[in-house]
C-alpha positions in Angstrom: 0.4 -88.8 4.2 1.3 -86.1 2.4 -2.2 -85.3 1.6 -2.5 -86.0 5.3 -0.3 -83.9 6.2 -1.1 -81.1 3.8 -4.5 -81.2 5.5 -3.7 -81.0 8.9 -1.4 -77.7 8.2 -4.1 -76.5 6.2 -6.7 -76.6 9.7 -5.3 -73.6 11.8 -6.3 -70.8 7.8 -10.1 -73.1 8.2 -10.1 -72.2 11.4 -9.0 -69.0 10.7 -10.7 -67.7 8.1 -14.1 -69.1 9.6 -13.7 -67.2 12.7 -13.0 -64.1 10.4 -16.3 -65.2 8.7 -18.1 -65.1 12.2 -16.8 -62.0 13.5 -17.4 -60.0 9.8 -21.2 -61.5 10.3 -21.8 -59.8 13.8 -19.2 -56.8 13.1 -20.3 -56.4 9.3 -21.6 -53.0 6.9 -23.4 -52.5 3.9 -23.7 -50.5 1.5 -27.0 -48.8 0.8 -28.9 -50.9 -1.7 -28.0 -54.1 0.0 -29.1 -52.8 3.6 -32.7 -51.8 1.3 -32.6 -55.5 0.6 -32.1 -57.0 4.4 -34.5 -54.5 6.1 -37.4 -56.4 3.5 -37.4 -59.5 6.1 -40.0 -58.3 8.6 -37.7 -60.4 11.3 -35.2 -57.9 10.9 -35.2 -55.2 13.7 -34.2 -51.6 12.8 -32.8 -49.2 14.4 -32.2 -45.6 14.6 -30.0 -44.2 16.5 -29.8 -40.0 15.2 -31.6 -37.6 17.5 -35.4 -37.4 17.0 -35.2 -33.6 15.5 -32.5 -36.2 12.8 -35.2 -39.0 13.2 -38.8 -36.1 13.0 -36.3 -34.8 9.4 -36.4 -38.3 7.6 -35.8 -42.1 8.0 -35.9 -45.2 7.1 -39.6 -46.4 6.7 -40.2 -49.4 10.0 -37.3 -47.8 12.6 -36.9 -47.7 15.7 -35.2 -44.7 17.8 -32.9 -44.8 20.3 -30.3 -41.7 20.8 -26.9 -43.5 21.2 -25.8 -39.3 22.4 -28.7 -40.1 24.9 -27.4 -43.4 26.0 -28.7 -43.8 29.6 -32.0 -44.3 26.3 -30.2 -46.0 24.3 -29.5 -49.0 26.8 -33.4 -48.5 28.2 -35.0 -48.5 25.0 -32.9 -51.4 23.1 -33.2 -53.9 26.1 -37.2 -54.1 24.8 -35.1 -55.4 20.9 -34.6 -59.8 20.5 -31.4 -59.9 21.3 -31.6 -63.2 18.7 -33.0 -61.8 15.6 -30.5 -59.7 13.0 -30.3 -55.8 13.6 -29.5 -53.3 11.1 -27.9 -50.3 12.3 -28.0 -46.3 11.6 -27.0 -43.0 11.4 -26.6 -39.9 9.9 -23.2 -40.9 8.1 -22.4 -43.8 10.4 -20.1 -43.2 13.1 -22.2 -43.1 15.9 -23.6 -46.2 14.3 -21.0 -48.1 13.7 -20.2 -47.3 17.5 -23.7 -48.6 18.9 -22.6 -51.9 16.8 -20.0 -51.9 18.9 -21.9 -51.6 21.7 -24.5 -53.9 20.9 -22.4 -56.9 19.7 -19.9 -56.4 23.0 -24.1 -56.5 25.2 -24.8 -60.2 23.5 -26.6 -59.2 20.3 -26.2 -62.0 18.3 -25.5 -59.6 14.5 -25.6 -56.2 14.1 -25.0 -54.5 10.8 -24.2 -50.9 10.3 -25.4 -48.6 7.2 -22.0 -47.8 5.5 -22.1 -44.1 5.5 -25.7 -43.8 6.8 -28.7 -42.1 5.9 -26.2 -39.9 4.0 -25.7 -42.7 1.4 -28.9 -43.5 1.5 -29.8 -40.3 0.6 -27.4 -40.5 -2.3 -28.7 -43.9 -4.0 -32.3 -41.8 -3.4 -33.9 -44.2 -1.8 -37.1 -44.1 0.3 -37.1 -42.3 4.0 -40.3 -41.4 6.0 -40.5 -38.1 7.1 -42.4 -35.9 9.4 -45.6 -36.7 9.9 -47.9 -33.4 9.9 -50.5 -33.4 12.2 -52.6 -30.7 14.3 -50.8 -30.1 17.7 -53.1 -31.3 20.7 -53.4 -28.1 23.7 -53.6 -30.1 26.8 -56.7 -28.2 27.8 -58.6 -29.6 24.7 -57.6 -33.0 25.9 -57.9 -32.9 29.5 -61.3 -32.5 28.4 -62.0 -34.8 25.6 -61.2 -37.0 29.4 -64.3 -39.1 30.3 -65.5 -37.4 33.6 -67.5 -40.8 34.9 -65.2 -43.4 34.2 -61.3 -44.4 35.0 -59.2 -44.6 31.8 -55.6 -46.2 30.9 -54.0 -43.3 28.3 -50.6 -44.5 27.0 -48.2 -42.7 25.7 -45.2 -43.1 23.9 -44.3 -44.1 19.5 -44.0 -46.0 16.4 -40.4 -46.2 16.9 -40.0 -46.5 20.7 -38.7 -50.6 21.0 -40.6 -50.9 24.7 -43.6 -49.6 23.9 -44.0 -52.1 20.9 -43.1 -54.8 23.4 -46.2 -53.7 25.6 -48.8 -52.8 23.1 -50.0 -56.4 23.6 -50.4 -55.4 27.3 -52.0 -52.7 26.5 -54.6 -54.8 24.0 -55.6 -57.1 27.2 -55.6 -53.9 29.2 -57.7 -52.4 26.7 -60.8 -54.9 26.7 -61.8 -54.0 30.8 -60.7 -50.4 30.5 -60.6 -47.7 28.2 -57.5 -46.8 26.6 -56.3 -43.5 25.0 -54.1 -43.3 22.7 -51.3 -40.0 22.5 -48.6 -40.4 19.8 -45.6 -38.2 21.2 -43.7 -38.7 18.6 -45.6 -36.1 17.2 -47.6 -34.3 19.6 -44.5 -34.0 21.4 -46.1 -30.5 23.5 -48.9 -32.4 25.0 -46.4 -35.7 25.9 -43.8 -32.4 27.5 -47.8 -31.3 29.1 -48.7 -34.6 30.7 -44.8 -35.0 31.6 -44.7 -37.7 29.6 -40.4 -37.8 29.4 -39.3 -41.3 28.4 -41.5 -43.9 26.6 -43.9 -45.8 27.1 -45.6 -43.8 30.2 -49.2 -44.9 31.6 -51.3 -42.2 33.1 -54.6 -43.5 34.4 -57.3 -41.0 35.1 -60.6 -41.6 37.2 -63.5 -38.6 37.2 -61.0 -36.4 34.9 -58.3 -36.8 37.8 -54.6 -38.5 38.0 -55.0 -41.3 39.9 -51.6 -42.4 39.1 -49.0 -43.2 36.8 -46.1 -45.6 35.5 -43.2 -45.3 33.3 -41.7 -48.2 30.3 -42.0 -51.5 30.5 -43.9 -52.9 33.2 -47.2 -56.1 34.0 -50.2 -56.1 32.9 -50.8 -57.1 36.8 -48.5 -53.7 37.4 -51.3 -51.1 35.1 -54.3 -53.2 36.4 -53.7 -52.8 40.4 -53.1 -48.1 39.5 -56.9 -48.9 37.2 -58.4 -50.9 40.1 
């Protein structure tokens, strides 16, 4: 009976510890080296919540980008992430990503982990970063000249760090079996993307005989794209 009473008294404590552990697993943060170890698992998702300009100055390899300060863009891009897979987030010093972490959990993401101290802490540990790609800018005139004048072409303006672009990738691959697809990396060809009026990624533009025939922005179905192409 004594043991039973003791065990009964411990139940509330065990429940509290379980809840605390669960909350920590959802709302936790990791130091830079532990963060690096965790993101080696390719099943985990990585999100940079800084501005595109900050991202291009140096980012963690494989990170998607969605600007927390541009909230409509942030909601649009994170809608394409998997809420059931762990999501690792970071910013410059940790405050923006902590705010984003809180919102993401509220939106139903099951596990969101913040990088303590942000990429500043990452750099202090001398951990690897990917920098801005040095590429030759393509003028809009040169791009338009390169389009086939006797075919229907799909131009896909996106970026490797764009979650909706990755979600659309299998559909674009299917389309490419039937129609020519030209990919424009709007993350590096920023001026070309602006000249093409691709204000959000992905933007799909259909050209027929060298002239624009229609466009769709964001995640869409294969049928939607084909309706523009046909």
